[in-house]
C-alpha positions in Angstrom: 7.5 -24.4 -12.3 6.1 -24.8 -8.8 4.5 -21.6 -7.6 2.3 -22.5 -4.6 1.5 -25.4 -2.6 -0.8 -25.2 0.4 -2.0 -27.5 2.5 -5.5 -27.3 3.8 -4.8 -27.1 7.6 -3.1 -23.6 6.5 -6.3 -22.5 4.6 -9.1 -23.9 7.1 -11.4 -21.3 5.3 -11.1 -22.4 2.3 -12.8 -24.9 -0.3 -10.9 -28.1 -1.4 -12.3 -30.9 -3.9 -13.8 -33.9 -1.5 -10.9 -35.8 -0.6 -8.2 -33.2 -1.2 -6.0 -31.4 1.5 -3.2 -29.9 -1.1 -3.0 -27.4 -3.5 -0.3 -27.3 -6.3 0.0 -24.4 -8.5 2.5 -24.5 -11.3 3.4 -22.7 -14.6 5.1 -23.1 -17.5 7.9 -20.1 -17.2 7.6 -19.0 -20.7 5.8 -16.8 -22.8 2.6 -17.7 -23.8 -0.5 -15.7 -25.6 -0.4 -12.1 -27.0 0.7 -10.6 -23.6 3.9 -13.1 -23.0 2.9 -14.5 -19.7 3.5 -17.8 -17.8 0.6 -20.3 -18.6 -1.0 -21.8 -15.0 -2.0 -25.2 -14.2 -4.0 -26.0 -11.1 -3.4 -29.8 -9.0 -5.9 -30.7 -6.2 -4.0 -33.9 -4.3 -4.6 -36.2 -1.1 -1.2 -35.5 0.7 -1.3 -39.0 2.0 -1.2 -40.6 -1.2 2.1 -39.0 -2.2 4.7 -41.2 -1.6 8.6 -40.7 -2.5 8.9 -36.2 -3.3 11.5 -36.2 -6.3 13.4 -33.1 -6.5 11.9 -30.0 -8.4 13.3 -30.5 -11.9 15.8 -27.6 -12.6 14.5 -24.6 -14.8 14.8 -24.6 -18.2 18.4 -22.3 -19.5 15.9 -20.4 -22.0 13.1 -19.2 -19.6 13.1 -15.6 -18.4 14.3 -15.4 -15.1 11.3 -12.6 -14.4 9.2 -15.8 -14.5 11.2 -18.0 -12.1 10.2 -17.6 -8.7 12.7 -17.7 -5.4 12.0 -20.2 -2.8 9.6 -18.7 -0.4 7.8 -20.3 2.9 4.2 -19.5 3.2 2.9 -18.1 6.5 -1.0 -17.9 5.8 -2.5 -14.7 7.3 -6.6 -14.7 6.6 -7.8 -11.1 5.5 -11.2 -9.4 4.9 -11.3 -7.7 1.5 -13.6 -5.5 -0.6 -14.1 -5.5 -4.0 -11.9 -2.6 -5.4 -12.3 -1.9 -9.3 -15.1 -4.6 -9.2 -17.3 -2.5 -6.9 -20.4 -1.8 -8.4 -21.4 1.8 -9.5 -24.3 2.3 -7.8 -22.6 1.2 -4.6 -19.6 3.9 -5.2 -22.3 6.8 -6.1 -23.6 6.0 -2.5 -20.1 5.5 -0.9 -17.9 8.1 -2.6 -18.8 11.0 0.0 -17.6 8.5 2.8 -14.5 7.9 1.1 -13.9 11.2 0.5 -13.9 12.2 4.1 -12.1 9.1 5.1 -9.1 10.2 2.6 -9.4 13.6 4.4 -9.4 12.3 7.8 -6.5 9.4 7.4 -5.1 10.3 4.2 -6.4 6.6 2.9 -7.5 5.7 -0.2 -10.3 3.2 -0.3 -8.9 1.4 -3.3 -5.4 1.3 -2.0 -5.8 0.8 1.7 -8.9 -1.2 2.5 -10.4 -3.0 -0.6 -8.3 -5.5 -1.8 -5.1 -6.6 -0.6 -1.9 -6.5 -2.7 0.5 -9.2 -3.4 0.3 -13.2 -4.1 -3.0 -14.2 -2.4 -5.6 -17.1 -2.4 -9.3 -16.0 -2.6 -10.7 -12.7 -2.3 -10.7 -10.4 -4.9 -8.3 -10.1 -8.0 -5.8 -7.6 -7.6 -6.2 -6.0 -11.2 -4.0 -3.6 -12.6 -6.4 -2.9 -15.9 -10.3 -3.2 -15.9 -11.8 -6.1 -14.3 -12.2 -9.5 -16.6 -13.7 -12.2 -15.2 -13.8 -15.5 -17.2 -16.9 -17.5 -17.5 -16.8 -21.4 -17.2 -16.9 -23.0 -20.5 -19.2 -26.1 -18.9 -21.7 -24.3 -17.3 -21.2 -20.6 -18.3 -21.0 -19.1 -14.6 -18.7 -16.7 -14.0 -15.5 -18.0 -12.1 -14.3 -17.5 -8.9 -11.0 -16.1 -8.2 -8.3 -18.8 -6.8 -5.1 -17.0 -6.8 -3.5 -14.0 -7.7 0.3 -14.2 -8.4 1.6 -10.7 -8.7 5.0 -9.3 -9.5 5.3 -7.2 -5.9 3.8 -8.0 -2.3 2.8 -3.7 -1.9 3.3 -0.8 -3.7 3.7 2.8 -2.7 0.4 3.1 -1.2 -0.8 -0.3 0.0 2.0 -1.2 2.5 0.5 1.6 5.1 -2.3 -0.6 5.4 -1.5 -4.3 4.0 2.3 -4.9 4.7 2.4 -6.8 8.0 4.6 -4.9 10.9 7.2 -7.0 11.0 8.3 -6.3 7.6 8.0 -2.6 7.6 10.8 -0.2 8.2 11.5 0.7 11.8 10.2 4.7 11.1 6.5 4.1 10.0 6.9 7.5 8.0 9.5 5.8 6.0 9.1 4.1 2.6 9.4 -0.2 3.5 11.7 -0.5 0.4 14.3 1.8 2.1 14.9 -0.7 4.6 16.6 -4.2 3.9 13.5 -6.2 5.3 11.3 -3.9 3.8 13.0 -4.8 0.2 12.9 -8.6 1.0 8.9 -8.4 1.5 8.8 -6.4 -1.5 10.2 -9.1 -4.0 10.1 -11.9 -1.8 9.3 -14.1 -4.9 12.0 -12.7 -6.9 9.1 -12.0 -10.0 8.4 -9.6 -12.7 5.5 -10.2 -15.0 5.5 -7.8 -17.6 5.5 -4.4 -15.9 4.3 -4.8 -13.0 1.5 -7.2 -13.6 0.0 -10.1 -12.3 -1.3 -13.5 -13.2 -5.2 -14.3 -11.7 -6.2 -17.8 -11.8 -9.8 -18.7 -11.3 -11.8 -21.7 -11.1 -15.8 -23.0 -11.1 -16.0 -25.1 -7.8 -19.9 -26.2 -9.4 -18.4 -28.4 -11.9 -16.7 -31.5 -12.1 -13.0 -31.3 -12.0 -13.1 -27.8 -11.3 -12.3 -26.0 -14.4 -9.5 -23.6 -14.4 -9.6 -20.3 -16.2 -6.9 -17.5 -16.1 -6.2 -13.8 -17.1 -3.3 -11.9 -17.0 -2.4 -7.6 -17.2 0.1 -5.1 -15.8 0.9 -1.4 -16.2 
């Protein structure tokens, strides 16, 4: 099943393999592994080599509905992220007083409001639900880079205050956005539920030929 299709022109800061300008991410929607998650595949292509575009195959009738995404249009927005659960202990120790003051002054918490953007995203840091698990490349042994997070929801009860686009919020900023129809539509745009509000994280090794991928899944 198609999950993400992105042209290089829509993500100019992202590194594409030489000769490729199209990223396509698909997954098998059946349950895989001990955690029963969809299995992803990544394809880098040259859009000019695409001739006739065929119709999207119908989803298998036995596939879990929660693993079948709604059709969505990508409107890329570039943001700056910082490590959340990946923040080194010594950096956390050096900044914890500033984080506490920030929470006192604004009500914002570093992990939810300033570190990593929630939802489906390319690059940046994985939106971990559990402890971070970075896979190593089987070829070179180096830690892989985060390529894509596919999350169950685009925001939660905390992160919307800083990460949810203004046009997707409720009219009253003090009101939880999922109480408005457009807020609900933004919250559940892809119509996915991966485990218990979980996410699939896809990684790549840009240094090795063929850009090998890895993946991880976690949930509440």
